[in-house]
C-alpha positions as CSV (number, residue, x, y, z in Angstrom):
1,M,7.6,-16.2,-3.5
2,I,8.7,-12.6,-3.3
3,A,6.8,-10.2,-6.0
4,V,7.9,-6.6,-6.4
5,R,5.5,-3.8,-7.0
6,P,7.9,-1.1,-8.2
7,G,7.3,2.5,-6.9
8,S,6.9,3.9,-10.4
9,A,3.8,1.7,-11.0
10,R,1.8,3.1,-8.2
11,G,-1.5,4.9,-8.9
12,H,-1.0,9.0,-8.6
13,A,-2.9,12.0,-8.0
14,N,-1.6,15.3,-8.0
15,H,-4.6,17.7,-6.5
16,G,-2.3,20.8,-6.0
17,W,-2.3,20.7,-2.2
18,L,-1.8,16.9,-2.4
19,D,0.6,14.8,-4.2
20,S,-0.4,11.2,-3.7
21,Y,0.6,7.7,-4.7
22,H,-1.3,4.6,-4.2
23,S,0.3,1.2,-4.0
24,F,-3.4,-0.3,-4.2
25,S,-6.4,0.6,-5.7
26,F,-7.8,3.8,-4.2
27,G,-10.1,6.7,-5.0
28,S,-10.1,7.2,-9.0
29,Y,-7.2,4.8,-9.4
30,F,-8.5,1.5,-9.7
31,D,-6.3,-1.8,-10.6
32,P,-7.9,-5.1,-10.1
33,E,-4.6,-6.8,-9.6
34,N,-3.6,-4.7,-6.7
35,M,-6.6,-4.5,-4.6
36,G,-4.4,-4.9,-1.4
37,F,-2.6,-7.7,-0.1
38,R,-4.0,-10.1,2.7
39,D,-5.6,-7.6,5.4
40,L,-3.6,-4.5,4.1
41,R,-5.9,-2.5,1.7
42,V,-4.0,0.9,1.5
43,I,-0.8,2.4,1.6
44,N,-0.8,6.2,0.5
45,E,2.3,8.2,0.0
46,D,1.1,11.6,0.8
47,H,2.8,15.0,0.3
48,I,0.5,17.8,1.7
49,E,1.4,21.3,0.9
50,P,1.7,24.2,3.9
51,S,-1.9,24.8,5.5
52,G,-3.4,22.0,2.8
53,G,-5.3,19.2,4.2
54,F,-8.3,17.0,4.3
55,P,-11.6,18.4,5.6
56,T,-13.8,16.6,8.1
57,H,-14.8,13.0,6.4
58,P,-16.1,10.0,7.8
59,H,-14.6,6.3,7.9
60,N,-16.4,2.8,9.3
61,D,-14.6,-0.7,10.0
62,M,-10.8,0.0,9.1
63,E,-7.9,0.2,11.2
64,I,-6.3,3.4,10.0
65,I,-2.5,4.0,11.0
66,T,-0.5,7.5,10.1
67,Y,3.3,7.6,9.8
68,V,5.1,11.0,9.4
69,T,8.4,11.2,8.1
70,E,8.4,14.9,7.6
71,G,6.8,17.8,8.9
72,S,3.6,18.3,11.2
73,L,0.3,16.8,10.6
74,E,-2.7,18.0,12.7
75,H,-5.7,15.6,13.5
76,K,-9.2,16.4,14.9
77,D,-12.1,13.9,15.4
78,S,-15.7,13.2,16.2
79,M,-14.6,11.6,19.6
80,G,-12.9,15.3,20.7
81,N,-9.2,13.9,20.2
82,G,-7.0,16.2,18.4
83,S,-3.0,16.4,18.5
84,V,-0.3,17.4,16.1
85,M,1.9,14.5,14.7
86,T,5.4,14.7,13.9
87,R,8.4,12.3,13.1
88,G,8.6,9.6,15.8
89,D,4.9,9.4,16.2
90,I,2.6,6.7,15.1
91,Q,-1.2,7.1,15.0
92,R,-4.1,4.3,15.2
93,M,-7.8,5.3,14.7
94,S,-10.0,2.1,14.6
95,A,-13.2,3.5,12.8
96,G,-15.6,0.9,13.8
97,T,-18.8,1.7,14.0
98,G,-18.5,5.3,12.6
99,I,-15.9,8.3,13.0
100,A,-15.1,11.2,11.3
101,H,-11.7,12.8,11.3
102,S,-9.8,16.0,9.4
103,E,-6.2,15.9,8.7
104,F,-4.3,19.0,7.9
105,N,-0.8,20.4,7.5
106,H,0.0,22.0,10.6
107,S,2.7,24.3,9.2
108,S,2.1,27.2,6.8
109,T,5.8,27.1,5.2
110,E,6.6,23.4,5.1
111,A,5.1,20.2,3.5
112,V,4.2,17.4,5.3
113,H,5.1,13.7,4.4
114,L,3.2,10.8,5.3
115,L,2.2,7.2,4.7
116,Q,-1.4,6.6,5.7
117,I,-2.3,3.0,6.0
118,W,-5.2,1.1,6.1
119,I,-5.8,-2.5,7.6
120,L,-9.1,-4.4,7.2
121,T,-10.5,-5.1,10.9
122,E,-10.8,-8.6,12.3
123,K,-14.5,-7.7,13.5
124,N,-16.8,-5.0,12.2
125,G,-19.0,-2.8,14.3
126,I,-16.6,-2.2,17.0
127,E,-16.5,0.9,19.3
128,P,-14.4,3.7,17.6
129,S,-11.1,4.6,19.4
130,Y,-8.1,6.5,18.8
131,E,-4.3,6.1,19.8
132,Q,-1.0,7.9,19.4
133,K,2.4,7.1,20.6
134,N,5.8,8.2,20.4
135,Y,8.5,5.4,19.0
136,T,11.8,7.1,19.4
137,T,12.5,6.3,22.8
138,S,12.8,2.5,21.9
139,M,14.2,3.4,18.6
140,Q,17.8,1.8,17.8
141,P,19.0,2.2,14.2
142,D,19.7,-1.2,11.8
143,T,17.2,-3.1,13.9
144,L,13.7,-3.5,13.4
145,Q,11.1,-1.8,15.9
146,L,7.9,-2.6,16.5
147,I,5.3,-0.2,16.1
148,A,1.7,-1.7,15.8
149,T,0.3,-4.8,17.2
150,R,-2.6,-6.4,18.3
151,G,-2.5,-5.5,22.4
152,G,0.0,-2.8,22.0
153,T,3.3,-2.0,23.6
154,E,5.0,0.6,25.2
155,S,5.8,2.5,21.7
156,A,3.6,0.5,19.7
157,V,-0.2,1.1,19.1
158,H,-2.9,-1.5,19.5
159,V,-4.5,-2.6,16.1
160,N,-7.8,-4.7,16.1
161,Q,-6.2,-7.8,13.8
162,D,-3.5,-10.6,13.7
163,L,-0.7,-8.0,12.6
164,K,2.5,-6.8,13.5
165,L,4.1,-3.5,12.0
166,Y,7.9,-2.9,12.2
167,R,9.8,0.1,11.1
168,A,13.6,0.1,10.3
169,E,16.2,2.8,9.4
170,L,19.4,1.3,7.8
171,Q,22.6,3.0,7.6
172,S,24.4,2.3,4.2
173,G,26.1,-1.0,4.1
174,K,24.2,-2.3,7.2
175,S,22.0,-5.1,7.3
176,I,19.3,-7.0,8.8
177,A,18.3,-11.1,8.8
178,I,15.6,-12.6,9.6
179,E,13.9,-15.9,9.8
180,L,10.0,-16.1,8.6
181,D,7.3,-18.3,9.6
182,D,6.0,-19.8,6.2
183,N,2.5,-19.9,7.0
184,R,2.4,-15.9,7.3
185,H,2.9,-13.4,4.6
186,Y,4.6,-10.3,4.6
187,W,5.0,-6.7,2.9
188,I,7.8,-4.4,2.9
189,Q,7.4,-0.8,2.0
190,L,10.5,1.3,1.1
191,V,9.9,4.6,2.6
192,S,13.4,5.9,1.6
193,G,16.8,5.3,-0.1
194,E,17.8,2.0,-1.6
195,M,18.3,-1.4,-0.5
196,S,18.6,-5.1,-1.7
197,L,16.1,-7.7,-0.5
198,N,17.4,-11.3,-0.9
199,D,19.8,-9.6,-3.4
200,R,16.7,-7.9,-5.3
201,P,17.3,-4.0,-5.7
202,L,14.6,-2.1,-4.2
203,S,14.4,1.9,-4.5
204,H,12.0,4.1,-2.8
205,G,8.3,3.5,-3.2
206,D,8.6,0.1,-3.9
207,G,6.5,-2.5,-2.2
208,V,7.5,-6.2,-1.9
209,A,4.8,-9.1,-1.2
210,I,6.5,-11.9,0.3
211,S,4.8,-15.6,0.8
212,K,6.3,-18.9,1.5
213,E,9.5,-17.6,2.1
214,S,11.7,-18.9,5.2
215,A,14.4,-15.9,5.2
216,L,15.2,-12.0,4.3
217,A,18.1,-10.7,4.1
218,M,18.1,-6.8,3.8
219,T,20.9,-4.7,3.2
220,A,20.9,-0.9,2.6
221,D,22.6,0.2,-0.9
222,S,22.3,3.8,0.6
223,N,20.6,5.3,4.2
224,C,17.3,3.8,3.8
225,E,13.8,3.6,5.7
226,F,11.3,0.7,5.3
227,L,8.1,-0.9,7.1
228,L,7.5,-4.4,7.3
229,F,4.1,-6.0,7.7
230,D,3.7,-9.4,9.1
231,L,0.5,-10.6,8.1
232,R,-2.0,-13.7,8.6
């Protein structure tokens, strides 16, 4: 089964400093038909204006992944961590028993574009933790690249869940074909550009839920970037 959730059907909130699109129910956007997919709970595509951002706020019992595509994002948290993320960085925060953090556009002149992803943790009440890695050293065009998984790797952050998260950049006309485990479930989020998935056309912002399929063929109709979630 392949079910496309068009980017145009996402929830949308524009707060001036923040222009945000929600693939699943979030904040004031409530859609009982789209509360998440498997352990994937939130995918927000955020555009934050120069010097804008989220003041310190709490989280608990959630795996939070931040993926920056343009600009720079400054992070500070109650564990004493501080960093500036740019394209090529992947950040994971395990909120566990409780953590507070802030996120601000580090630039006073350029907007920052990012995807914030929330994943249900496999066990509540764990000790909070934070991790940031750069994946560019292992980046190759037109291939799937692992950037988050249980246990982590040199260029993939650890997540407390049975999940693998891949990214890919496809040049126009290039393809990736993969075999799937039909006992697993998959979600694709198209970050930019256009592509065809098993001959279904997709464009920026589209999400796709995939279950009980044996294979996927992804072809770039223009230069594109996407995330692939492999879920239990």
